C-alpha positions as CSV (number, residue, x, y, z in Angstrom):
1,X,0.0,0.0,0.0
2,X,1.2,3.5,-0.9
3,X,0.2,6.9,0.4
4,X,0.2,10.3,-1.3
5,X,-1.6,13.6,-1.8
6,X,-3.9,14.5,-4.7
7,X,-1.9,17.1,-6.7
8,X,-4.9,17.8,-9.0
9,X,-8.0,16.0,-10.3
10,X,-10.2,17.1,-13.3
11,X,-13.7,15.7,-12.4
12,X,-15.0,16.5,-15.9
13,X,-12.3,14.4,-17.6
14,X,-12.0,11.8,-14.7
15,X,-8.2,12.0,-14.4
16,X,-5.7,13.4,-12.1
17,X,-2.3,13.0,-10.5
18,X,-1.2,11.8,-7.0
19,X,2.1,12.9,-5.5
20,X,3.6,9.9,-3.7
21,X,4.8,10.3,-0.1
22,X,8.5,9.9,0.3
23,X,9.6,9.9,-3.3
24,X,7.7,13.0,-4.5
25,X,6.9,11.1,-7.8
26,X,3.6,11.7,-9.4
27,X,1.4,8.9,-10.6
28,X,-1.8,9.2,-12.7
29,X,-5.2,8.2,-11.4
30,X,-8.5,7.8,-13.1
31,X,-12.0,8.0,-11.7
32,X,-12.6,4.4,-12.5
33,X,-9.9,3.5,-9.8
34,X,-11.5,5.4,-6.9
35,X,-12.9,3.1,-4.3
36,X,-15.2,5.5,-2.5
37,X,-18.6,4.0,-2.4
38,X,-19.8,5.8,-5.5
39,X,-17.4,8.7,-5.2
40,X,-15.9,9.4,-8.7
41,X,-13.8,12.5,-7.9
42,X,-10.9,13.6,-5.6
43,X,-10.2,17.0,-4.2
44,X,-6.7,18.5,-4.5
45,X,-4.6,18.2,-1.3
46,X,-6.5,15.2,-0.1
47,X,-4.4,12.4,1.4
48,X,-5.1,9.0,-0.2
49,X,-4.0,5.4,0.0
50,X,-3.5,3.3,-3.2
51,X,-1.8,0.4,-4.9
52,X,0.6,0.9,-7.7
53,X,0.0,-1.0,-10.9
54,X,3.0,-1.2,-13.3
55,X,1.9,-1.5,-16.9
56,X,3.2,-0.7,-20.4
57,X,2.3,3.0,-20.0
58,X,4.2,3.2,-16.7
59,X,2.9,3.0,-13.1
60,X,-0.6,4.2,-12.2
61,X,-2.7,4.3,-9.0
62,X,-5.4,1.7,-8.5
63,X,-7.8,0.9,-5.6
64,X,-7.6,4.6,-4.5
65,X,-9.4,5.5,-1.3
66,X,-9.3,8.2,1.4
67,X,-8.0,6.5,4.6
């Protein structure tokens, strides 16, 4: 499990970036990966927990939730 802070999230497009704690690296997140009981958006500066999935396009955040 990884933790980070939402850098930005565009609710209209359903995409955003999370800044990982410790490394400062940013990873993309999509609204389809938000595990929030129907919540499909994230607010900037919100602390979140997530798993990293490494794919052909690079790492991305999955199973994202607000702890």
